[in-house]
C-alpha beads as a LAMMPS data file, in Angstrom:
LAMMPS data file: protein, C-alpha beads

78 atoms
77 bonds

1 atom types
1 bond types

-500.0 500.0 xlo xhi
-500.0 500.0 ylo yhi
-500.0 500.0 zlo zhi

Masses

1 110.0

Atoms # bond

1 1 1 -18.264 -0.447 -2.896
2 1 1 -15.537 1.886 -3.497
3 1 1 -12.375 0.934 -5.311
4 1 1 -9.401 0.416 -3.030
5 1 1 -6.575 2.667 -4.300
6 1 1 -3.502 1.493 -2.401
7 1 1 -3.321 -2.247 -2.699
8 1 1 0.526 -2.223 -3.139
9 1 1 3.342 -0.510 -1.326
10 1 1 7.035 -0.975 -1.043
11 1 1 8.620 -2.341 2.066
12 1 1 11.832 -0.869 3.642
13 1 1 14.012 -2.818 1.220
14 1 1 12.102 -1.758 -1.971
15 1 1 10.247 -5.024 -2.349
16 1 1 6.667 -4.671 -3.676
17 1 1 4.230 -5.848 -1.269
18 1 1 0.659 -6.623 -1.637
19 1 1 -1.898 -5.884 1.068
20 1 1 -3.050 -9.402 0.566
21 1 1 0.280 -10.666 2.038
22 1 1 -0.072 -8.614 5.252
23 1 1 -1.515 -10.378 8.403
24 1 1 -2.292 -9.155 11.923
25 1 1 0.810 -11.051 13.090
26 1 1 3.306 -9.418 10.422
27 1 1 1.590 -5.995 9.961
28 1 1 4.009 -4.154 12.234
29 1 1 7.338 -5.975 11.194
30 1 1 7.808 -3.686 8.193
31 1 1 7.651 -0.138 7.190
32 1 1 5.577 0.600 4.124
33 1 1 6.234 3.208 1.526
34 1 1 3.876 4.693 -1.169
35 1 1 4.882 3.742 -4.784
36 1 1 3.715 7.065 -6.195
37 1 1 4.824 9.714 -3.669
38 1 1 7.366 7.906 -1.325
39 1 1 5.562 8.838 1.949
40 1 1 4.991 6.216 4.718
41 1 1 1.947 4.072 4.257
42 1 1 0.074 1.935 6.990
43 1 1 -1.847 -1.084 6.599
44 1 1 -5.527 -0.770 7.614
45 1 1 -8.498 -3.191 8.024
46 1 1 -6.496 -6.369 8.095
47 1 1 -8.719 -9.296 8.924
48 1 1 -11.831 -7.112 8.998
49 1 1 -15.132 -8.638 8.085
50 1 1 -16.544 -5.310 7.113
51 1 1 -13.857 -3.543 5.129
52 1 1 -11.241 -4.632 2.563
53 1 1 -7.889 -4.490 3.512
54 1 1 -5.682 -1.477 2.060
55 1 1 -2.768 0.727 2.759
56 1 1 -3.369 4.290 3.525
57 1 1 -1.102 7.467 3.885
58 1 1 0.085 7.967 7.540
59 1 1 -0.106 11.650 6.961
60 1 1 -2.213 13.860 4.752
61 1 1 -0.223 14.205 1.374
62 1 1 -0.976 15.256 -2.085
63 1 1 -0.268 11.811 -3.833
64 1 1 -1.295 11.481 -7.465
65 1 1 -3.269 8.208 -8.090
66 1 1 -2.245 8.421 -11.729
67 1 1 1.557 8.332 -10.835
68 1 1 1.013 5.665 -8.381
69 1 1 -0.749 3.491 -10.899
70 1 1 1.909 4.304 -13.541
71 1 1 4.817 3.328 -11.239
72 1 1 3.054 0.180 -10.177
73 1 1 2.476 -0.861 -13.621
74 1 1 6.056 -0.263 -14.671
75 1 1 7.247 -2.453 -11.485
76 1 1 4.829 -5.174 -12.409
77 1 1 5.880 -5.313 -16.205
78 1 1 9.612 -5.180 -15.185

Bonds

1 1 1 2
2 1 2 3
3 1 3 4
4 1 4 5
5 1 5 6
6 1 6 7
7 1 7 8
8 1 8 9
9 1 9 10
10 1 10 11
11 1 11 12
12 1 12 13
13 1 13 14
14 1 14 15
15 1 15 16
16 1 16 17
17 1 17 18
18 1 18 19
19 1 19 20
20 1 20 21
21 1 21 22
22 1 22 23
23 1 23 24
24 1 24 25
25 1 25 26
26 1 26 27
27 1 27 28
28 1 28 29
29 1 29 30
30 1 30 31
31 1 31 32
32 1 32 33
33 1 33 34
34 1 34 35
35 1 35 36
36 1 36 37
37 1 37 38
38 1 38 39
39 1 39 40
40 1 40 41
41 1 41 42
42 1 42 43
43 1 43 44
44 1 44 45
45 1 45 46
46 1 46 47
47 1 47 48
48 1 48 49
49 1 49 50
50 1 50 51
51 1 51 52
52 1 52 53
53 1 53 54
54 1 54 55
55 1 55 56
56 1 56 57
57 1 57 58
58 1 58 59
59 1 59 60
60 1 60 61
61 1 61 62
62 1 62 63
63 1 63 64
64 1 64 65
65 1 65 66
66 1 66 67
67 1 67 68
68 1 68 69
69 1 69 70
70 1 70 71
71 1 71 72
72 1 72 73
73 1 73 74
74 1 74 75
75 1 75 76
76 1 76 77
77 1 77 78
C-alpha cells in the first residue's frame, strides 16, 4: 500500500490538524491548508473501509513533499 503523503494540515486558525481527527460530521466545518505550500487541502476517504484517510490538494499544484515534511517536523518539535 502506498504511503499517505498528507496526513496533517493547518486549519484556518493555523492549528495543526491530523487526518485522524476528521470525521464525516466535521469534515466541512473547517478549511484546511497545506503545511508545505499554503494551498487549500481537502480531506478524502473519511470513514472508508477501502482507502486510508488523507488530505489532498484541491487544485493541481507543485508542492514539495520535502518542504512539507520539514515544516511539519519543525511544528511538531516546537
